[in-house]
C-alpha positions as CSV (number, residue, x, y, z in Angstrom):
1,M,16.4,-35.0,14.7
2,N,14.2,-32.1,15.9
3,K,12.0,-32.1,19.0
4,K,8.8,-32.8,17.0
5,S,10.4,-35.8,15.4
6,I,11.6,-37.1,18.7
7,N,8.1,-36.9,20.2
8,I,6.6,-38.7,17.3
9,F,9.3,-41.4,17.6
10,L,8.7,-41.9,21.3
11,F,4.9,-42.0,20.9
12,T,5.3,-44.7,18.1
13,L,7.7,-46.7,20.3
14,S,5.3,-46.6,23.2
15,L,2.4,-47.9,21.1
16,F,4.7,-50.6,19.8
17,L,5.8,-51.7,23.2
18,T,2.2,-51.8,24.7
19,S,1.0,-53.9,21.8
20,C,3.8,-56.5,22.0
21,S,4.1,-59.5,24.1
22,F,5.9,-59.1,27.4
23,D,6.7,-62.8,27.3
24,K,6.8,-64.2,23.8
25,V,8.2,-67.5,25.0
26,T,5.0,-68.3,26.9
27,G,2.6,-66.7,24.4
28,I,0.5,-65.0,27.1
29,W,-0.1,-62.0,24.9
30,S,0.5,-61.7,21.1
31,G,-1.3,-58.5,20.4
32,S,-3.3,-60.1,17.7
33,E,-6.8,-58.9,16.6
34,E,-8.2,-62.3,17.4
35,Q,-6.9,-62.1,21.0
36,L,-8.3,-58.5,21.4
37,K,-11.7,-59.8,20.2
38,K,-11.7,-62.5,22.8
39,I,-10.9,-60.0,25.5
40,Q,-13.7,-57.8,24.4
41,E,-16.1,-60.8,24.4
42,L,-15.0,-61.7,28.0
43,E,-15.7,-58.1,29.1
44,E,-19.1,-58.2,27.6
45,Q,-19.9,-61.5,29.2
46,Q,-18.9,-60.3,32.6
47,K,-21.0,-57.1,32.2
48,E,-24.0,-59.3,31.3
49,K,-23.7,-61.1,34.6
50,L,-24.7,-57.8,36.3
51,N,-28.1,-57.9,34.6
52,S,-28.6,-61.7,34.4
53,V,-31.2,-63.7,36.4
54,Q,-30.4,-67.3,37.2
55,I,-33.4,-69.6,36.8
56,Y,-33.8,-72.7,38.9
57,S,-36.4,-75.3,39.2
58,S,-38.6,-75.1,42.3
59,K,-38.2,-78.8,42.7
60,G,-35.3,-80.0,44.9
61,I,-35.8,-77.0,47.3
62,F,-35.9,-78.9,50.6
63,K,-37.9,-77.3,53.5
64,K,-38.5,-79.9,56.2
65,E,-37.0,-80.4,59.6
66,I,-36.7,-84.0,60.7
67,L,-35.5,-85.0,64.2
68,S,-32.9,-87.6,64.6
69,G,-34.2,-91.1,65.2
70,K,-30.9,-92.9,65.6
71,I,-27.5,-92.6,67.1
72,V,-25.0,-91.1,64.5
73,K,-21.6,-92.6,64.6
74,L,-18.7,-90.6,63.2
75,S,-15.2,-91.7,62.3
76,K,-12.2,-90.7,64.4
77,P,-11.1,-87.2,63.3
78,K,-8.1,-87.4,61.0
79,E,-5.2,-84.9,61.0
80,T,-4.3,-83.0,57.8
81,T,-1.0,-81.2,57.6
82,S,-1.6,-79.5,54.3
83,W,-4.5,-78.5,51.9
84,L,-2.9,-78.7,48.4
85,M,-6.0,-78.6,46.2
86,P,-9.7,-77.8,46.2
87,G,-11.5,-80.7,47.8
88,L,-8.4,-81.6,49.8
89,N,-7.5,-84.7,47.8
90,L,-8.1,-86.2,44.3
91,Q,-11.3,-87.8,45.4
92,N,-12.8,-84.6,47.0
93,S,-13.5,-86.8,50.1
94,L,-13.2,-84.6,53.2
95,G,-14.5,-86.8,56.0
96,N,-14.1,-85.8,59.7
97,I,-11.0,-83.5,60.0
98,S,-9.3,-82.9,63.4
99,F,-10.0,-79.4,64.7
100,P,-10.3,-78.6,68.4
101,S,-12.2,-75.3,68.5
102,T,-12.6,-71.7,67.3
103,E,-11.8,-70.1,70.6
104,N,-8.8,-68.1,69.3
105,N,-9.0,-65.9,66.3
106,F,-5.2,-65.8,65.6
107,L,-5.3,-64.3,62.1
108,K,-7.4,-61.4,60.7
109,K,-5.6,-59.8,57.8
110,K,-6.7,-58.2,54.5
111,I,-4.5,-59.6,51.7
112,G,-6.0,-59.1,48.3
113,K,-8.1,-56.5,46.5
114,N,-11.8,-56.8,45.6
115,K,-12.2,-54.7,42.5
116,F,-15.1,-56.5,40.9
117,Y,-18.0,-56.1,43.4
118,F,-20.5,-58.1,41.4
119,S,-18.5,-61.4,41.6
120,K,-19.6,-64.1,44.0
121,A,-17.3,-66.8,42.7
122,M,-14.3,-67.2,45.0
123,S,-11.9,-70.1,45.5
124,S,-10.9,-71.3,49.0
125,P,-7.3,-70.8,50.1
126,L,-4.7,-73.5,50.1
127,F,-2.3,-74.4,53.0
128,F,1.3,-75.8,52.7
129,R,4.4,-75.6,54.8
130,N,2.7,-73.4,57.4
131,T,1.8,-70.8,54.7
132,I,-1.4,-69.8,53.0
133,V,-1.8,-69.4,49.3
134,L,-4.8,-67.4,47.9
135,S,-5.7,-65.2,44.9
136,D,-7.9,-62.1,44.4
137,D,-10.2,-61.0,41.6
138,K,-7.4,-59.0,39.9
139,G,-5.6,-62.3,39.4
140,T,-2.8,-61.7,41.9
141,I,-1.6,-64.8,43.8
142,Y,-0.3,-64.4,47.3
143,R,1.7,-66.6,49.6
144,V,1.5,-65.4,53.2
145,N,2.6,-66.7,56.6
146,L,0.4,-67.4,59.6
147,K,0.8,-63.7,60.7
148,G,-0.6,-62.5,57.4
149,K,2.8,-61.2,56.2
150,I,3.1,-61.5,52.4
151,I,6.1,-63.7,51.4
152,W,5.6,-63.0,47.7
153,K,2.8,-62.1,45.3
154,K,2.5,-62.6,41.5
155,N,0.3,-61.3,38.8
156,I,0.9,-62.5,35.2
157,Y,-1.8,-60.3,33.5
158,V,-0.8,-57.4,31.3
159,K,-2.8,-54.1,31.1
160,V,-5.2,-55.3,28.4
161,Y,-6.8,-57.7,30.8
162,K,-7.2,-55.1,33.5
163,K,-11.0,-54.8,33.1
164,I,-11.6,-58.5,33.3
165,Y,-12.5,-60.2,36.5
166,K,-10.3,-63.2,37.2
167,N,-11.3,-66.3,39.1
168,L,-8.3,-68.5,39.7
169,N,-8.3,-72.2,40.6
170,L,-5.1,-73.3,42.3
171,T,-3.4,-76.6,43.1
172,I,0.0,-77.3,44.7
173,Y,2.1,-80.2,43.3
174,N,5.8,-80.9,43.3
175,N,6.7,-77.5,44.8
176,N,4.8,-75.7,42.1
177,I,1.5,-73.9,42.1
178,F,-0.6,-74.7,39.1
179,V,-3.3,-72.2,38.0
180,A,-6.3,-72.3,35.7
181,D,-8.4,-69.2,35.2
182,N,-11.7,-68.0,33.7
183,I,-9.9,-66.4,30.7
184,G,-8.1,-69.4,29.4
185,F,-4.7,-69.4,30.9
186,I,-3.1,-72.4,32.5
187,Y,0.3,-71.8,34.1
188,A,2.7,-73.0,36.8
189,I,4.7,-70.8,39.2
190,N,7.3,-71.8,41.8
191,F,5.9,-72.2,45.3
192,E,9.1,-70.9,47.0
193,N,9.5,-67.6,45.1
194,G,6.5,-67.1,42.8
195,K,8.6,-67.2,39.6
196,I,6.9,-68.4,36.4
197,V,7.7,-71.9,35.3
198,W,5.5,-72.0,32.2
199,I,2.3,-70.4,30.7
200,K,-0.2,-71.6,28.1
201,N,-3.1,-69.7,26.7
202,H,-6.0,-72.0,25.7
203,G,-8.2,-69.1,24.7
204,I,-11.3,-70.6,26.3
205,P,-12.3,-70.1,30.0
206,L,-11.5,-73.0,32.3
207,K,-14.4,-74.2,34.4
208,S,-13.2,-76.8,36.8
209,N,-10.7,-77.3,39.6
210,I,-7.3,-78.7,38.7
211,K,-6.5,-82.3,39.5
212,I,-3.0,-83.7,39.0
213,S,-2.0,-87.4,39.0
214,K,1.1,-89.1,37.8
215,D,2.5,-85.8,36.4
216,K,-0.6,-85.2,34.4
217,L,-2.8,-82.1,34.9
218,F,-6.5,-82.3,34.2
219,V,-9.0,-79.5,33.8
220,I,-12.3,-78.8,32.0
221,N,-13.0,-75.8,29.9
222,Q,-16.2,-73.8,29.3
223,D,-17.1,-76.0,26.3
224,S,-17.0,-79.2,28.5
225,K,-13.7,-80.3,27.0
226,L,-11.5,-82.3,29.3
227,I,-7.8,-81.3,28.8
228,C,-4.8,-83.3,29.9
229,L,-1.4,-81.6,30.1
230,D,2.1,-82.6,31.0
231,I,3.0,-80.7,34.2
232,K,6.7,-80.1,33.3
233,K,6.1,-78.0,30.2
234,G,2.3,-77.6,29.9
235,T,2.2,-79.4,26.6
236,S,-1.0,-81.1,25.6
237,L,-1.1,-84.9,25.9
238,W,-4.8,-85.5,25.0
239,D,-8.2,-84.0,25.2
240,L,-11.8,-85.3,25.3
241,R,-14.7,-83.3,23.8
242,T,-18.1,-83.8,25.4
243,I,-21.5,-82.3,24.8
244,S,-21.9,-79.0,26.5
245,S,-25.0,-77.0,27.4
246,F,-26.1,-74.1,25.2
247,I,-26.0,-71.7,28.1
248,K,-22.4,-71.2,29.4
249,T,-22.5,-72.1,33.1
250,Q,-20.8,-70.0,35.8
251,N,-20.8,-73.2,37.8
252,V,-17.6,-75.1,38.4
253,M,-17.8,-78.5,36.7
254,G,-17.1,-81.7,38.7
255,L,-13.7,-83.5,38.5
256,A,-12.2,-86.2,40.6
257,I,-9.7,-89.0,40.3
258,S,-10.1,-92.4,41.9
259,N,-7.4,-94.4,43.7
260,N,-7.0,-96.6,40.6
261,N,-6.4,-93.5,38.4
262,T,-9.7,-93.2,36.7
263,L,-11.3,-89.8,36.1
264,L,-14.8,-88.8,37.0
265,M,-16.0,-85.8,35.1
266,L,-19.4,-84.1,35.4
267,N,-20.0,-81.5,32.6
268,S,-22.4,-78.7,32.0
269,S,-25.0,-81.0,30.4
270,G,-25.2,-83.2,33.4
271,D,-23.2,-86.0,31.8
272,L,-21.1,-88.0,34.3
273,K,-18.2,-89.9,32.7
274,K,-15.7,-92.4,33.9
275,I,-12.5,-92.0,31.9
276,N,-9.1,-93.7,31.7
277,A,-6.6,-91.0,33.0
278,D,-3.8,-92.4,30.9
279,N,-5.4,-92.1,27.4
280,G,-8.8,-90.4,27.7
281,E,-10.8,-93.5,26.9
282,V,-14.4,-93.3,28.2
283,Q,-15.3,-96.4,30.2
284,W,-19.0,-95.5,30.9
285,T,-21.2,-92.5,30.8
286,L,-24.6,-91.6,32.3
287,N,-26.8,-88.4,32.5
288,T,-27.8,-87.2,35.9
289,T,-30.7,-85.2,34.5
290,M,-32.1,-88.4,33.0
291,A,-31.4,-90.3,36.2
292,S,-33.7,-87.8,37.9
293,L,-37.2,-87.8,36.4
294,N,-37.9,-84.6,38.5
295,D,-35.1,-82.6,37.2
296,T,-36.6,-79.7,35.2
297,A,-34.1,-77.0,36.0
298,D,-33.3,-74.6,33.1
299,L,-29.6,-74.4,34.0
300,F,-27.7,-77.4,35.2
301,I,-25.8,-76.8,38.4
302,S,-24.0,-79.3,40.5
303,S,-21.6,-79.9,43.3
304,D,-18.1,-81.3,42.7
305,V,-17.9,-85.1,42.4
306,V,-17.0,-87.0,45.6
307,I,-15.5,-90.5,45.5
308,N,-15.5,-92.6,48.6
309,D,-14.5,-96.2,48.4
310,D,-16.7,-97.6,45.5
311,D,-19.3,-94.9,45.8
312,I,-19.7,-91.7,43.8
313,I,-21.7,-89.0,45.6
314,V,-22.8,-85.9,43.8
315,S,-25.6,-83.3,44.2
316,T,-27.4,-81.3,41.5
317,S,-29.8,-78.4,41.9
318,T,-32.7,-80.9,42.4
319,S,-31.2,-84.2,43.6
320,T,-28.4,-86.0,45.4
321,F,-27.2,-89.3,43.9
322,S,-25.0,-92.2,44.8
323,F,-23.6,-94.2,41.9
324,N,-21.4,-97.3,41.8
325,L,-17.9,-96.4,40.7
326,S,-17.2,-99.6,38.9
327,N,-20.3,-99.7,36.6
328,G,-22.1,-96.4,37.0
329,Y,-25.3,-98.1,38.4
330,L,-27.5,-95.9,40.5
331,N,-27.4,-96.9,44.2
332,W,-30.0,-94.3,45.3
333,E,-31.4,-90.9,44.6
334,N,-32.9,-88.4,47.0
335,D,-34.8,-85.3,45.9
336,I,-32.6,-82.8,47.8
337,G,-30.7,-80.3,45.8
338,S,-27.4,-78.6,46.6
339,K,-24.5,-77.0,44.9
340,H,-22.2,-77.8,47.8
341,K,-19.9,-80.8,47.8
342,P,-21.3,-83.6,50.0
343,I,-19.2,-84.8,52.9
344,V,-19.1,-88.6,53.4
345,D,-18.0,-89.9,56.8
346,N,-18.5,-93.4,58.0
347,K,-22.1,-94.4,57.2
348,N,-23.3,-90.8,56.7
349,V,-23.6,-88.3,53.9
350,F,-23.8,-84.7,55.1
351,L,-25.4,-82.0,52.9
352,V,-26.0,-78.3,53.3
353,T,-28.7,-76.9,51.0
354,N,-28.5,-73.4,49.5
355,N,-31.4,-72.3,51.7
356,G,-29.8,-73.4,54.9
357,Y,-30.9,-77.0,55.7
358,F,-28.2,-79.2,57.2
359,I,-29.0,-82.8,56.3
360,N,-27.6,-86.2,57.2
361,L,-28.4,-89.1,54.8
362,E,-27.9,-92.7,55.4
363,R,-25.0,-93.6,53.1
364,S,-26.3,-97.1,52.1
365,S,-29.9,-96.0,51.2
366,G,-30.0,-92.2,50.9
367,K,-32.8,-92.0,53.5
368,I,-32.9,-88.9,55.7
369,I,-31.6,-89.5,59.2
370,W,-32.2,-85.9,60.3
371,S,-32.5,-82.4,58.9
372,I,-32.2,-79.0,60.6
373,N,-32.7,-75.5,59.4
374,I,-29.4,-73.9,60.6
375,L,-30.5,-70.3,59.6
376,K,-33.6,-70.2,61.8
377,D,-31.7,-69.0,64.9
378,L,-30.4,-65.9,63.0
379,K,-32.4,-62.6,63.2
380,K,-35.2,-62.7,60.8
381,K,-33.7,-60.0,58.5
382,H,-30.5,-62.1,58.3
383,Q,-32.2,-65.4,57.4
384,F,-32.5,-64.4,53.8
385,T,-29.1,-65.6,52.8
386,E,-27.3,-68.6,51.3
387,V,-24.8,-71.1,52.8
388,S,-21.5,-70.5,51.0
389,G,-19.8,-73.7,52.1
390,F,-19.2,-76.1,55.1
391,I,-16.7,-78.5,56.5
392,L,-16.7,-81.3,59.2
393,G,-14.2,-80.8,62.0
394,S,-13.9,-83.0,65.0
395,D,-17.6,-84.0,65.0
396,K,-18.9,-80.4,64.3
397,I,-20.0,-78.7,61.2
398,Y,-18.6,-75.3,60.4
399,A,-20.8,-73.5,57.9
400,V,-20.4,-70.0,56.5
401,T,-23.1,-67.8,54.8
402,S,-23.0,-65.3,52.1
403,N,-24.0,-62.5,54.6
404,G,-20.9,-63.3,56.7
405,Y,-22.0,-65.7,59.5
406,L,-20.0,-68.6,60.9
407,I,-22.5,-71.3,62.2
408,I,-21.3,-74.2,64.3
409,C,-23.5,-77.3,64.5
410,S,-23.3,-80.8,66.1
411,A,-22.6,-83.4,63.3
412,A,-24.4,-86.0,65.5
413,S,-27.7,-84.2,65.7
414,G,-27.5,-81.1,63.5
415,E,-28.4,-78.8,66.3
416,V,-26.9,-75.3,66.1
417,E,-24.4,-74.7,68.9
418,S,-23.3,-71.2,68.1
419,F,-23.3,-68.5,65.4
420,K,-21.5,-65.3,64.9
421,R,-21.2,-62.7,62.2
422,I,-17.5,-62.5,61.3
423,A,-17.6,-60.6,58.0
424,S,-19.8,-58.6,55.7
425,N,-19.9,-61.4,53.1
426,I,-18.3,-64.8,52.6
427,F,-18.4,-66.7,49.3
428,A,-15.7,-69.3,49.7
429,S,-15.9,-72.5,51.6
430,P,-13.7,-72.8,54.8
431,I,-10.8,-75.2,55.0
432,I,-9.1,-77.0,58.0
433,S,-5.5,-77.9,58.0
434,N,-2.9,-78.6,60.8
435,E,-5.8,-78.1,63.2
436,L,-6.4,-74.6,61.9
437,L,-9.6,-73.2,60.4
438,F,-9.2,-70.7,57.6
439,I,-12.0,-68.5,56.1
440,L,-11.6,-66.1,53.2
441,T,-14.0,-63.2,53.1
442,S,-15.4,-61.4,50.1
443,D,-13.0,-58.5,50.6
444,Y,-10.1,-60.9,50.6
445,K,-9.5,-60.9,54.3
446,I,-8.1,-64.1,55.6
447,L,-9.4,-65.3,59.0
448,G,-7.6,-68.0,61.1
449,Y,-9.0,-69.9,64.1
450,N,-7.6,-72.4,66.5
């Protein structure tokens, strides 16, 4: 064989190898034209996000400060030794978590890479066995210790997905990390070493956090279809198709599981459904946009669903609701909108609006106990920002903003006690575990306080 023939052979071989699956068992990449088309569509959708304008109804934008007229009683702070899933538990019920103070900034370490500057969708880190688990927008998952040293890192995506921004939702269960992404992959990797357990490609972006109960994995895709998988092999057990909105939302859809193993699902059309987790049978359904006569938003946006005892608490862009878990009846509605998950503690429901109002509602009636603008103490040029998330720790609220502030407030009165700029941008909600506060910044720097 002459030199020219060898070069042609090597070139042909390289083309063949780059177009083949690197893992035919899992089916992560088949090289098919259909799969290439889907990848191109995802790239176009993400480019469109740069030029898109989100439209919200002006109703539900709360702008009123109300002084406290009663003594607010909080529950005793509870200790959490791990944070295994978004929302802390299956019910997304956070409550008052034990956390002494933020005096010591013991961790400040850049871990991941922020390649896609336009993205503002970031998942909070997880905490298990004194290590932190997080992912970056390239789809790399990291497990790091409390000094920021990387124990292992894993990226399953082949070169053809390089130009696509990845938003990963993670949950730890039975010593595995389960992952659902905005491309359509659901997979499991070993917590100890990062090795792949199984991978499934559903071909449609996943748009909810993962919940796992009784060895069943639940997640919602972009078309508002609820998927139930067996966690051992990733095989499909059942699915439930629901009506989705015409506009594909970038918002994470709501998903929670009650103590008696019933699912609560809130889809992109505002439909709240109670579902039997064993077989997918719908027990009741209601529409939150119909429940609110004032809801005229063009794009439905909501918080995650919170279950506390027999109450369902959820916020949309225009209202906050309390429903009865058993029958779906409306307990109350208040015209205060938020995309952030409410925190229920004792007789209180705490909300933080996108425009910076920290609000305490009476749990039984939904009436406002007090409300405080937590952004007003910032310099005027820094007040034009959004709250990215908040958490209740030992009677104090720890809120972070998109322009990088950490604001600490009294949960009894709402009064701001301190504020400090700790990053250029923060888009993920903080977590508290083992009396440690963790904050992930937009450039994938993990900050730890105790």
